[in-house]
C-alpha positions as CSV (number, residue, x, y, z in Angstrom):
1,X,-1.2,295.4,-126.5
2,X,-4.8,294.6,-125.8
3,X,-5.2,290.9,-125.2
4,X,-8.2,289.0,-126.5
5,X,-7.1,285.4,-126.0
6,X,-5.1,285.7,-122.8
7,X,-5.3,287.1,-119.2
8,X,-2.2,288.1,-117.5
9,X,-2.1,288.6,-113.7
10,X,0.9,289.8,-111.7
11,X,1.4,288.6,-108.1
12,X,4.6,290.2,-106.9
13,X,7.5,288.5,-108.8
14,X,5.1,286.0,-110.4
15,X,3.4,286.5,-113.8
16,X,0.5,284.2,-114.4
17,X,-0.6,283.9,-118.1
18,X,-4.0,282.3,-118.6
19,X,-5.0,280.9,-122.0
20,X,-8.5,282.4,-122.0
21,X,-10.7,280.7,-124.6
22,X,-12.7,278.4,-122.3
23,X,-15.5,277.9,-124.8
24,X,-13.1,276.0,-127.1
25,X,-11.0,274.5,-124.3
26,X,-8.2,277.1,-125.0
27,X,-7.5,275.9,-128.5
28,X,-4.8,277.7,-130.4
29,X,-5.6,280.1,-133.2
30,X,-3.4,282.6,-135.0
31,X,-4.3,285.4,-132.6
32,X,-3.6,283.3,-129.5
33,X,-0.2,282.3,-130.9
34,X,0.7,285.9,-131.6
35,X,-0.5,287.2,-128.2
36,X,1.2,284.4,-126.2
37,X,4.5,284.8,-128.0
38,X,4.5,288.6,-127.6
39,X,3.6,288.4,-123.9
40,X,6.3,285.9,-123.2
41,X,8.8,287.9,-125.2
42,X,8.0,291.1,-123.3
43,X,8.3,289.4,-119.9
44,X,11.9,288.5,-120.7
45,X,12.9,292.0,-119.8
46,X,10.4,292.8,-117.1
47,X,12.7,293.1,-114.1
48,X,10.0,292.8,-111.5
49,X,9.0,289.3,-112.9
50,X,11.1,286.4,-111.8
51,X,8.9,283.4,-112.8
52,X,6.0,282.8,-115.2
53,X,3.1,280.4,-114.6
54,X,1.2,279.3,-117.7
55,X,-2.3,277.9,-117.2
56,X,-5.7,277.6,-118.9
57,X,-9.1,279.0,-117.9
58,X,-12.1,276.8,-117.9
59,X,-12.1,273.0,-118.2
60,X,-8.8,272.4,-119.9
61,X,-5.2,273.6,-120.3
62,X,-5.4,273.4,-124.1
63,X,-7.1,271.1,-126.6
64,X,-4.5,272.0,-129.3
65,X,-5.4,273.7,-132.6
66,X,-8.7,275.4,-133.0
67,X,-11.0,273.6,-135.6
68,X,-11.9,276.8,-137.4
69,X,-8.2,277.7,-137.6
70,X,-7.4,274.3,-139.0
71,X,-10.2,274.5,-141.5
72,X,-8.9,277.9,-142.7
73,X,-5.3,276.5,-143.0
74,X,-6.6,273.6,-145.1
75,X,-7.1,276.1,-147.9
76,X,-3.7,277.9,-147.4
77,X,-1.0,277.7,-149.9
78,X,2.4,276.2,-148.9
79,X,3.8,279.6,-148.4
80,X,0.9,280.6,-146.1
81,X,1.3,277.3,-144.2
82,X,5.0,278.1,-143.8
83,X,4.2,281.5,-142.3
84,X,1.7,280.0,-139.8
85,X,4.1,277.2,-138.9
86,X,6.9,279.7,-138.4
87,X,4.7,281.8,-136.0
88,X,4.0,278.7,-134.0
89,X,7.7,277.7,-134.0
90,X,8.6,281.2,-132.8
91,X,6.2,280.8,-129.9
92,X,7.7,277.6,-128.7
93,X,11.2,278.9,-129.1
94,X,10.3,282.0,-127.0
95,X,9.3,279.7,-124.2
96,X,12.4,277.5,-124.6
97,X,14.7,280.5,-124.7
98,X,13.1,282.5,-121.9
99,X,15.7,283.5,-119.2
100,X,13.0,283.1,-116.6
101,X,11.5,279.8,-115.4
102,X,8.2,278.9,-117.0
103,X,5.9,276.6,-115.0
104,X,2.9,274.8,-116.6
105,X,-0.3,274.5,-114.6
106,X,-2.0,271.6,-116.4
107,X,-5.5,270.3,-116.0
108,X,-8.4,268.8,-118.0
109,X,-6.6,268.1,-121.3
110,X,-3.4,268.9,-123.0
111,X,-3.6,267.7,-126.6
112,X,-1.5,268.3,-129.7
113,X,0.1,271.7,-129.4
114,X,-1.2,271.9,-125.9
115,X,0.9,268.9,-124.9
116,X,3.8,270.5,-126.8
117,X,3.4,273.6,-124.7
118,X,3.7,271.5,-121.6
119,X,6.9,269.9,-123.0
120,X,8.6,273.2,-123.6
121,X,7.9,274.6,-120.1
122,X,10.7,274.1,-117.5
123,X,8.5,272.6,-114.9
124,X,5.0,271.0,-115.4
125,X,2.5,270.1,-112.7
126,X,-0.6,268.3,-113.7
127,X,-3.9,267.4,-112.1
128,X,-4.3,263.7,-111.8
129,X,-7.4,263.7,-114.1
130,X,-5.6,265.4,-117.0
131,X,-5.6,263.6,-120.4
132,X,-2.7,264.0,-122.8
133,X,-2.1,263.2,-126.5
134,X,0.1,264.0,-129.4
135,X,-2.9,263.6,-131.6
136,X,-1.8,265.1,-134.9
137,X,-1.5,261.8,-136.9
138,X,-5.2,261.1,-136.4
139,X,-5.8,264.4,-138.3
140,X,-3.3,263.5,-141.1
141,X,-0.6,265.8,-139.9
142,X,2.5,265.5,-137.7
143,X,3.7,267.1,-134.4
144,X,6.6,268.7,-136.3
145,X,7.0,272.1,-134.7
146,X,6.8,270.7,-131.1
147,X,9.0,267.7,-131.8
148,X,12.4,269.1,-130.7
149,X,11.0,269.9,-127.3
150,X,8.8,266.8,-126.9
151,X,11.6,264.4,-127.9
152,X,14.1,266.1,-125.6
153,X,11.6,265.8,-122.7
154,X,10.2,262.3,-123.1
155,X,12.9,260.5,-125.2
156,X,12.8,258.8,-128.6
157,X,11.2,255.6,-127.4
158,X,8.1,257.3,-125.9
159,X,7.9,259.7,-128.8
160,X,7.8,256.8,-131.3
161,X,4.9,255.2,-129.4
162,X,2.9,258.3,-128.8
163,X,3.5,260.1,-132.1
164,X,2.8,257.0,-134.2
165,X,-0.4,255.9,-132.3
166,X,-1.7,259.4,-131.4
167,X,-3.1,257.6,-128.4
168,X,-4.4,259.4,-125.3
169,X,-2.6,258.8,-122.0
170,X,-3.1,259.8,-118.4
171,X,-1.2,262.0,-116.0
172,X,0.5,259.1,-114.4
173,X,2.0,258.0,-117.8
174,X,2.9,261.7,-118.5
175,X,5.0,261.7,-115.2
176,X,6.5,258.3,-116.0
177,X,7.9,259.5,-119.3
178,X,9.0,262.9,-117.9
179,X,6.5,265.1,-119.7
180,X,5.3,266.4,-116.3
181,X,7.2,266.5,-113.0
182,X,4.4,266.2,-110.5
183,X,0.8,264.9,-110.5
184,X,-1.6,265.9,-107.8
185,X,-5.4,266.0,-107.2
186,X,-6.8,269.0,-109.0
187,X,-7.8,270.6,-105.7
188,X,-4.1,270.7,-104.7
189,X,-2.8,271.9,-108.1
190,X,-2.2,275.5,-106.9
191,X,-0.6,274.4,-103.7
192,X,1.8,272.2,-105.7
193,X,2.6,275.1,-108.0
194,X,3.2,277.4,-105.0
195,X,5.7,275.0,-103.6
196,X,7.7,275.1,-106.8
197,X,7.4,278.9,-106.9
198,X,8.8,279.2,-103.3
199,X,11.8,277.1,-104.3
200,X,12.4,279.1,-107.5
201,X,12.1,282.5,-105.8
202,X,14.7,281.4,-103.2
203,X,17.3,281.2,-106.0
204,X,19.3,284.0,-107.6
205,X,17.6,285.2,-110.8
206,X,20.9,285.4,-112.6
207,X,21.8,281.9,-111.6
208,X,18.5,280.6,-113.0
209,X,19.0,282.5,-116.3
210,X,22.5,281.2,-116.6
211,X,21.4,277.7,-115.6
212,X,18.7,277.6,-118.2
213,X,21.2,278.7,-120.9
214,X,23.7,276.1,-119.7
215,X,21.1,273.3,-120.1
216,X,20.4,274.5,-123.7
217,X,24.1,274.6,-124.6
218,X,25.2,271.4,-122.9
219,X,22.3,269.2,-123.9
220,X,23.4,266.4,-126.4
221,X,27.1,267.3,-126.3
222,X,30.0,265.2,-124.9
223,X,31.6,266.3,-121.7
224,X,34.9,267.0,-123.4
225,X,33.2,269.3,-125.8
226,X,31.9,271.6,-123.1
227,X,34.7,271.8,-120.6
228,X,35.6,275.3,-121.7
229,X,32.0,276.4,-121.5
230,X,31.3,274.9,-118.1
231,X,34.5,276.1,-116.4
232,X,34.0,279.6,-117.8
233,X,30.3,279.6,-116.7
234,X,31.0,278.7,-113.1
235,X,33.9,281.1,-112.8
236,X,31.8,283.9,-114.1
237,X,28.9,283.1,-111.9
238,X,31.1,282.8,-108.8
239,X,32.5,286.2,-109.3
240,X,29.1,287.8,-110.2
241,X,27.3,290.0,-107.7
242,X,24.7,287.2,-107.0
243,X,27.4,284.6,-106.7
244,X,29.3,286.7,-104.2
245,X,26.1,287.5,-102.3
246,X,25.0,283.9,-102.2
247,X,28.3,282.6,-100.8
248,X,28.5,285.4,-98.3
249,X,24.9,284.8,-97.1
250,X,25.7,281.1,-96.7
251,X,28.7,281.8,-94.6
252,X,26.9,284.4,-92.5
253,X,23.8,282.0,-92.1
254,X,21.3,284.6,-93.4
255,X,19.0,284.9,-96.4
256,X,20.7,286.3,-99.5
257,X,19.7,289.7,-100.9
258,X,20.0,289.0,-104.6
259,X,21.4,291.8,-106.7
260,X,20.0,290.9,-110.1
């Protein structure tokens, strides 16, 4: 697939996906949504890739929806709007459901769907000058497609405030509410990302994939509802090739040689 809206770089086990529309601050349009979803979907089964970093070229991570795209959608029928919304929902679910960790490299601005993209990533690191907003209500719309991921990340109280005011907020507030995990000066952004990557790459790939699935399956359920799931999960992982290798390496005081 020839990419017009993205750049993809491979650095050993790290795939870096760059939103590449700097002239419009990496705003989403239909083609970007399609390319990003397809790229992320394909990376699911790329054995050489163990972690994905998502960033933006130019001055911003993503300013949300492209104005020309929004203008076109204003004339769409309900059925056409449903198709566009479904494509966007499929993109966010592909990130959410990825068996590989997805790290957001955030700078400049993350607005609307751009902020939603930050929310659905597993780990997010932001430059301290980044501006965020769930700005949809100021345009007469709602952050519907991103809402499951945003509410899970920042909680109902913060979502009420930020969805219902569409107010802009800084990186410090984004960290306070859990939207991002680390805030650093922009000059140190890549160093902070690399620190996370080193930790991720020290872990067993199968353990990360199972761990991500476990979070999805346990979230929002009572402990007694998931006892069978959690006990089966740890038993299976302990007896897996990576589980056996990890425990043996620990006992032998050496680095593990992951099988998966």
